[in-house]
N, C-alpha and C positions, 0 to 999 in steps of 0.2 A: 239394488235395483229390484223392483217388484216383478212379479210374474207377468203382469200386464205390460209393464215397461219392456221386459225382455222379449215378449212376443211381438210387440210393436217394432222393436229394433230388428228382430229377425225378418219381419215382413219388409221393412225398409231396405235391409241388405239384400234380400232376395229380389226386390224390384229393381234396385240399382244394378245387381249382377245381370239380370235379364236385359236391361237397357244396354249395358256394356257389351253383352254378347251379340245383341242385334247390331250395334255399331261395328263390332269386329266383323260380323258376317257381311255387312254392307261394304266395308273396305275390301274384303276378300272378293266379293262379286265384282266390284269396280276393277280391281287388279286383274282378275281373270278375264274380264271383258277387254281390257286394254291389251293384255298379252295376246289374246286370240286375234284381235284386230291387227295388231302389229305383225303377227305371223302370217295372216292372210295377205296383208299388203306386201310383205316381204316376198311371199311366194308368187305374187302376181295373179291371185285368183279372185280379183274383184270384178264386179260387173261393169266398172268404169274403164276397164282395160288400161290400167296404169302401165307405162313402159317399165321395163326392168331397171331403168336408171333411178327409179323412185324407191329403191331398197332402203335408202337412208331414212325416208319418211316412216317406213315400217319399223326400222330399228329404233327411231325416236319414240314411237308409240309403244313399242315393246319395252323400252327403258322406263317409260312412264308407268307401265303396268308393274314393273319390278319395284319402282319407288313406292307405288301404292301398297304392294305386299309388305315391303319393309316397314312402312309407317303402321300398317295394320298389326304386324308382329310386335312392334315397339309399344303400340297402344295396348294390345292385349296383355303383354307382359306386365305393364305398369298398372292397368286398371282391373285385371282379372286375377291378380295374385290372391291366394287363399288367405293370407294374413294381412290383407290391406285394411286400412282404416277408412271408413266412409267419410269423405270430406268433399267440399266443393273443389272443382278443378282450379289449379293455380296457373299462373302464367307459364311456368315450366312444363305443365301438362299440355297447354293449348298452343304454345308457340310453334313447336315442330309440326303439329298437324296443320296449323294455319299456313306455314311456309310450304308444306308439301302440296296442299290444295291450291295455293296460289301458283306454285311452279307448274303443276299439271295444267291448270287453266291457262296460264300464260303460254306454255308450250303448244297447247292445242290451238290457241288463238294465232300464234305465229305460223304454225303449220297451215292453218286455214288461209292466212294471208299469202304465204309463199307458194302454196300448192292448191289453188282453188279447183273445185271439181268441174 
């Protein structure tokens, strides 16, 4: 490989690594937000004055935050490994992320239907 080709490969790897880090940070922010909202609802400190019987709603939201953190850790371990090969994502890369996003969205939809504000 020529020097120009090697430099282009390094730039491509650096750009992909930064994109993967941004994705990992976004998943972590989502997980942190869901965990914080779940804890606030469980403690009953909302402006909507939820009764204490809605602790289950907070627990579900807290669980969704934990799921988000687990998916973020899984994604980071696979995509940010130092010895990784730069390649297009495969079905095995995207399926768990798609399932997690669908589950979080579906759970939020069901919570909105069952416990409207």
